[in-house]
N, C-alpha and C positions, 0 to 999 in steps of 0.2 A: 341256494342262489334265488330261487322265486320264494318268497315266503310272505305270511299273512303282515299285511299291513303296506303292502305294494298293489299298486293299482293294477300293475299286469297279471298279481294273483287271481283277482276279482275277474279281470276280463278272461283269463286263459280257461279258470276253474268254473265261472260262472256262479261264485260266491257273491252272499249280500256285500253291495258296495260301501256299506256303513261299518258292519263289524267282522265280515268272512268267516263267519261261524255256520253259516248255512247254504245250501246251494239253492238259488232262485228257481230253480228249475223243478218240477214234478218229478219227472225222470232224467236222472242225471245221463242216460245214453241218447246222443243227439240223432241217433240210428232207429229210434221207434219214432217212426215217421208221424203217427198218429198223434202224439204225446211231444211233438219237436219244440213247440212254442208255448206249451201247458206251463205256465208260472204259477207260483205260490202268489195269493193277494200281498202278503208282508213275510216279514222273515219273523219267524216264532222266537229268535233269541233277542233282536232289538226292538221288533214292532215296527219296522222300516217299512212304509209303502211302497211298492215297487211300481206301480202306474201313478205317477203323480197326476195326471190327467187323463181326461177320456183321448184315446187314441194318442197317446205317449210317444208309442212306439213306431208309429209313422215316419218318424224323422230317422230312424235305423235304417230305412230302406236306402238313402243316401250313403248311410256309412257301408252298407251292404254292397253297394255299386263299386265303392273304392277297394274294399275287401276282395271281391271278386275278379275287378282289376288286379289286384296284386298276385292273386293265385294265377291268374291265366298268364300275366308276364313270368311266373317263376315256371309255368309250365311250358311254354313256347321255349324260353331259354336254355331248361334242361335238353329239351327234346331236338333244338335246332342247331343250337350254338354248341352246348357241351358234349351232346350225345351225333351231333350232326345228320341227322335225319333230313328229308325234304320238308318243305313249307307245307305239303299237305299232310303229312304225318303230325307237323307241329300243330297245325289246326286242328287236328284230330285230337292231339293231346290236351289242348285247351278245353274243347266240348269235353271231353272225358274226365278230366280233372275237376269242372265246373260240376258235372252230374254228380260225380263219386263226393264230394265236399260240400254240396249245397246245404246241408243240415248243419255242418258244422259253421259255415259262413254265415247262415241264418242268425245262429245263435251268439257267434262270436260278433257280430253287428251290433245285436241287442246290449250284449256286454259292453261295448265301447259305449252305445250310445247313453245307457245309463250311467257308467262311470264319469262321463262328460258332466253332469249334472251334480253326482252326489261324491263325497269323499269319505274316506277313512276316518274313523272316529274310536281312538284308543280306549275311550271312558267308555263306551258301550260295549267292549269285550269283558268288563269285569262284572258288568251285571249279572 
């Protein structure tokens, strides 16, 4: 369903946005907290430079806000609406969800941000 060549593939798996052949991150595990945002400088396959300009990924903070809101709304709907818990438990589930998924939200927002500015190039795969 999700395959190389789709933006969603690069966003969900942290693959190079141009060739989808390599992970952008040094450590693929987002829960290795000391290395959660450590990225390669460029793709070893297609030589795409990930940080197009200094402070490029500051823009991903805005995306992170939206992704965090989406996770919060999902947690609240599941706990309050579907499971029928109180509003207090709904609030606690929001905080717990944000704490547990913080590394994933950070990486996901970076992946979305870089994929806004770069697109898949099929010709780079064959090199």
